[in-house]
N, C-alpha and C positions, 0 to 999 in steps of 0.2 A: 754044494761047497759053501755057500753062505748058511750062516747060522741065525739069522734074527729075520727070517722070511716075512712073520706075521707082523712086524712093527710098522712095515711100509704104509700099510692100509689107514693108520692114524693120522697119514700127513695129507692134508687137503691139496697141497700143492702139486702131489704125486698122483693124484687120481686121473685116471684116463675118462674123457668125457666124449661124448659125440663131437666130431670134428676137431679135437685137441688130442696129441699124442703126448703122454706124461715125459717130461725131461727127464733126461739121465743128469741129476744135479750134483756136481762134483766140484763144489764151491763151497763147502761147509767150514772150511778154516776162514774164509771171509765172514761168512754169515750161515748159520744152521737153519734148517726148515723149522717150523713150528706146528706140534701135535694138536689135536684137538683139545684136550684137557688144558693146555695153556690157555688157548681161545676161550674156552667156557670160563676158565677162572677170571679173565680179564672182564669178561662181558658180565659176569655175575656181579662185580664190583659196581660197575656203572648201573646195573639194572636193580640191585636189590640192597645196597647199603652205601651209596655214593656220598660219604660223609668224610670229614677230616680227623685224623687221628690225633689224640692228646690235647684238643682244643674244646670241642662240645661235650656235653654230657649226654646227649640223647642217643638212642639205640642205634642208629647208623654209626654215628662217631665212636660209640662203643665197639660195635662189632668190626669195623675196619681196623681200630686200634689194636684189637686182640689178635686179628688174622696177621697184621702187621708184624707184630711181635712173634707169632707163630712161625711167621716165614724166617725172621733172623734166627730162632732156634733151630729151624730145620737146615740152614746154610751152617750154623754151627756143629751140628751134626755131619753133615756132608764133608767139611773140610777138617773136622775134627780140631776145632778151634774153640776158645772161650765165647759165650754167648756175647759178653760186652767187648769181645775183639771183631765184631762183624759190622762193616759199616757198609749202607746201601749208598750208592753213588749212581751216575749216569753210565759209566762205562769204565774198563781198565785205564785209559788215558787220565780221565779224571783221577784216578786212584793213585797213578804214578806221579801225577802232579801235586796231588795233596801231599805226597811223602817228601817230594824234591822240594817244593817250595816251603813246606811246612817245617822243616828241619833249620835249625838256627846254624846256618853254614859261616864259617870264618874264612876269610880270603886265605888262598893256599891249601884247604883242606881237599882231600881226593874223594873223587867216586869211580869207581872201577866197573866199566861195562865191557861186553864183547865186541867184536867188529861185525856181528851179525844180528846187531839189535833193530827192532821195528822202529820207526820214526818217534813214536810215543816215548820210548825208552833212550832218545837221543837229544831230540831236539830242547827238551825242557833241561837238560845239562848243558847244552851250549849256550842256551839263554843265561843259566845261573853263572856260567864261566864268564860271559859278559859283563854281568850285572853285579856278582858277588865275589868274584875271583876265585872260584874254586877251580880245581884242576881235574881234567878227565884223562884218566888212564883207560888204554884200551888193551883188552884181551884177544889176541888172535887164535880162532878155532881152527884145529885141523880140518882141512877141505874134505877128506874123506869119512869125517866123523870121529868118535872117539873125543877124550878130553886129555889135557895136559896138565896135572895136578901142579907138577913143579913149576910151570910157567904162570900158574895162579899165585903160588907161594912167591916166587920172586916179585910180582906185583904187590902182593899184600905186605911184603916186608918193606915197601917204601913208605908205607904209612897211609891206610886208605881208611875213610870214616865209613862209607857205604858201597857195598857190592850191589849192583845193579843189572841183573841179568835174566834172559827169558828162562821158563823151565823147559817148555818145548818150543822149537823153533817154528815160525811161521812160514819160513824159506824152505827149509828142507826136511822139517819133520824130527830132528833130532832131539833128543831129551838130555839134557845136563843131569850130572849126579847131585841132587840138590843137597841131600845130607852131607855129602864131603864137603862141597862148597860152603856149607853153614858152619861146619865144624872148623875148617881152615881159617874162615873169616873171623868168628867169635874167638878163636885162640889168639887173633891178633887186635882184637878189640873192635873191629868193624861190625857193623850191623848189615843185613841183607834183605834186600828188596827183591822179589821174584814176579816176573810176568807170567800169570798162569793161564792165559787165555787159550792157549791150544794144549795145556795140559789138563785142566779141571774137566772139560768135557768128555776125556777119551780115557783116564786112569784115575784111580783112586789117590787122594791127596789127603795126607795126614799131616797136618801141620803142626799137631803136637809133637809128633815123632821127627819132624824136620828141623823143628825149633827156629823156623825161618821168622824174622821179625815182622815183614810186611809181605803180603800176598795179593796179587790184583787180578780180577778177571772181569770178563764181560759177558752178562747174560745171553746176549744174541748170539754167541757161539756156542751155546749150550742149550739149545731147544728153546731159550727165552725169548723175551720181546726185546725190540732195541729200547735205548735209554735205560738199561738197568745194568749195574755192575756193584761189585764187592771189593771193598778193601779190608781183608782180614789179618790179623797178627795178634801180637802180644798186646793186650790193654795197657801195659806201662809205656810202651813203645808208641802206640797211637795217642796216649795221653800227652807225650812230649811234643806233639806237633802243633804248629799254629794253624788253624784253621784256614783253609781258603776262603771261606764267606762265613758270616755270621750274621745274625739278626734273628727271625723268626724260628722257633724250636731248638735253637742253641743255647738260649739262656735261662738261668734260674729266676732272675730278676733284673730289672733295670732301673735306674734313675735317670735323671737329666745330666748326671756327671759321672755315672759309674754302671758297671753290670758284672753278673757274674755267671761264667759259663756253665753249662750242664755237665756231667761227666761223660766219657766216652761209652757209647758211640755217638750219643745224641749231640754233642757240641760239635760234630762233624758232619752232620746231616741238615745243613739249613734249608729253611723254606719249606712249603707245601711238598711232599714228596709224590713221587710216582706210584701211588698206592697199588693202581690197576697192574703196573708193570711188575712191582715187586711180588704181587700176588701169582702173576704169570710166571716169575722166575722160580717161584715156591713151586708151583705145579710141575716146571720145569725139571727141576732136581729130584721130586718125586717120581717122575716118569723115569728118568735115569736109574733111580735107585731100584725101582720095580724091574727093570731090564737087567740091571747089573753091569757095573763098569768093567768088570772082568770080561765078561761077555761082549761088551762094546770093543774092548782092545782086541780081543781074538778076531773078532770080526773085522776090524780095521787090517789087521796083520793079513789076515787069509785073502782079502780083497788086494792088498798092495802086493803081496808075493805074486799073485797071478798076474796082476798088470806088469809088474816090472819084468817078470819072467818073460811075457810076450813081447814088450818092447826091448829087451836086452837083445833080440835077434836082429834088430834094425841098426846097421851100422852108423846110419845118420842121426840116431837118437841118442841123445847123452844125459844121463840121470844126475841129479845132484845130489850131495848129501851121502849119508853112509851106504856102503855098498848092499850090505843085508837090509831087505825090507822091512825086516822085524825091528830094526833099529829105527825107523821114519814110518811106522805104521799108519799114520792118518794123512800122510803126504806124500805125493807122487809129482817132483819137479822135475820137469826136463826140457832141453834145448834141441831143437831139430836143425842141423845144418842146412843154411840156404832158405829159412824160412822165418819170415819175421812171426815173433810170438802172438802178436795181436791177431795178424793175418790166419793164424793156426786157430785161434780161439773163434773167431769170426766163421770159419770154415766148418769147426766142429758145431758150433750152434745152429748154423743155416742148414747144413747138409745132414747132420746126425742128430740133432738134438740134444748134444752134448754141452753142458753148460759147465766151463773152466774159467778160472782166472789166467790173466795175461799179463806181462809187465814186470814191474821190479817189487810188488808186493810190499811195498811201504818199508823197504829196507834200500833205499836208494845208495847208501854210503856203501854197502858190500858190492854193489853192481859197477858203481862209478870207480872202485878200486882195482877192479879186473877188466875194466873196459867193455863190459858186457851191457846190451840194451835191456835185457830180460829175458824170461822163459816163460813157459806154460807150467801152470800148476793144477793139477787134480788133486781134491782133496775129499776123503772118505769119512761116512758116518753110519750110524746105525740103520739107517733107512736104505742104504745103497745095496743092488744085488748084482749078479753076475751079468744080467741084461745091459747093466749101466756100464760093465767093464768091456762088454762085447762090443758096444757101440762105440765106446773111446778107442778100443783097439783097432777097430775097422775103421773110424775115421781117420785115425793117425797113418794107417796103411794107405789109405786111398789118397790122402794128402801127399803123402811120399812118391805114390805113382803118378799123380798130377804134376807135381813139381819136381822136375829133374835136378839132379845136384848141380852146384856150381862147378865151372871147370877147376876153381882154385878155391875150394871149401876149406876153410879155416876151423880148426879145433875149438869148440867152446871153452874149453879150459874147466868146464863143471866137472865134479868129481863123480862121474858115473863109473860103470863098469869097464870102461875103456880108458877114461881120462883121470882117474883120481890121482892125486899126489905128482903131477906131472912137474909142478914147479913153475909151468910156463905161465906167463901173464897173457890172459885171453884178449885177442882182438874183438872189436866189435863185429858180430855177425852181418855178413852181408845181406842186404834186404832183398827178399825175392820179389823182383819186379811182377812176376805172373801170378803172386800168390792170391793176390785179390781178385784176380780174374778167375782163378780157381774157385773162390767163392761163389762168382756171379754164375759159374757153370754147374753149380751143386745142384744134384737132383731134385732137393725138397726144398729149395731156397724160399724164403718166405719174405715178401716185401715189408719192409719196416722205414720209419722216418729217420731223418739224420740223427745222428748222436747228439744229444745235448749234454747237461750237467748229468743227468741219469745214466748215460752211457759213458762216461768219462774215463774209462780204462786207459785208453791211451794217452790222455792229458795228465791223470793224475799217478799211473802205476800203482 
């Protein structure tokens, strides 16, 4: 059933070794795994030409400078954006902050977000509301998927300076109609910022066709290393931003009393760059290009259809988001009646070597508005296979057997095949007192230290 079986062997974290079972890694929406070519590209920099780009004239500096700009050209092709419209940053959070804090806001101007945004596309606006007096308008999204264009138009008619939305949701995997949103916003004089973290790794993104002003993404969600991100967009829009940081690499010249900034994108890339990371990110998108994003998308859909179909027969399992798995291909988010999501994740890891995420997935506001504590999220990528799904499905079914339903189980209110569009406010699901006991009784429980910051899913969600 899977269409990309040969890819898996290029990911060291998934190789089976003596005494180690390869995990079923289903947490790529948080962070994807890294293939060998990416690791090799980063090692090559430190081993063969560990220099500073744009400063010295020796061979190391010339080599890394050439490769750094080649990476920019590669992202330009990958995103169909102008070369001078590609800015290298640490992550999408920095990219969103650069736009948000770089615009010259006037008190009373409006930004429009959805009610399902990642904290990175929420908190910065709340801060600007407090500090600069901007107004935050919220666009509610239909629980069961779809998009309400009329609701968007009604809010745009109030006068909005910037529309800032996710392209694909990290909560339930839905993708918004980006081209339609941009057209409606531009017709009313508003710019558009899209959070592309969950879209760019899984589908072809053509910024020239979308005509989006700003597009943010993180390398660590698309096979690249941590600490790498991109803000892409229209060069003239980027040039209007006040840089978050200034200093080294951002200036043409300085005196003791003045300075002149470089053109974009360099004026927005302050200080010594993460050269190894950028070159690793270049290798990552080269890997994706070789596989083909169309094949990746189809692979995601095939996996999600199968997993969704299997869990649809379980009356205590409620899926979030669009009814059709094809409309949320990379993410399968679900709540199990009577079982705490963190307990479920621990059980799947300890008993079935299945790695998923649990909690509120950095979208605390959405869960708070519905009185929910969180849910389990399995997310798929090109290296996942049928065995990963079998272990996930078996783990969920065993957990349902071990933890009997509560006598007064309350519906989660999430928009799965049985609960979509119910219109009910969801109560916080009862915590299953016996679920951690079920983890302790798991057949292949592995001893581990008490969770600290590195295992802070319960604390940070």
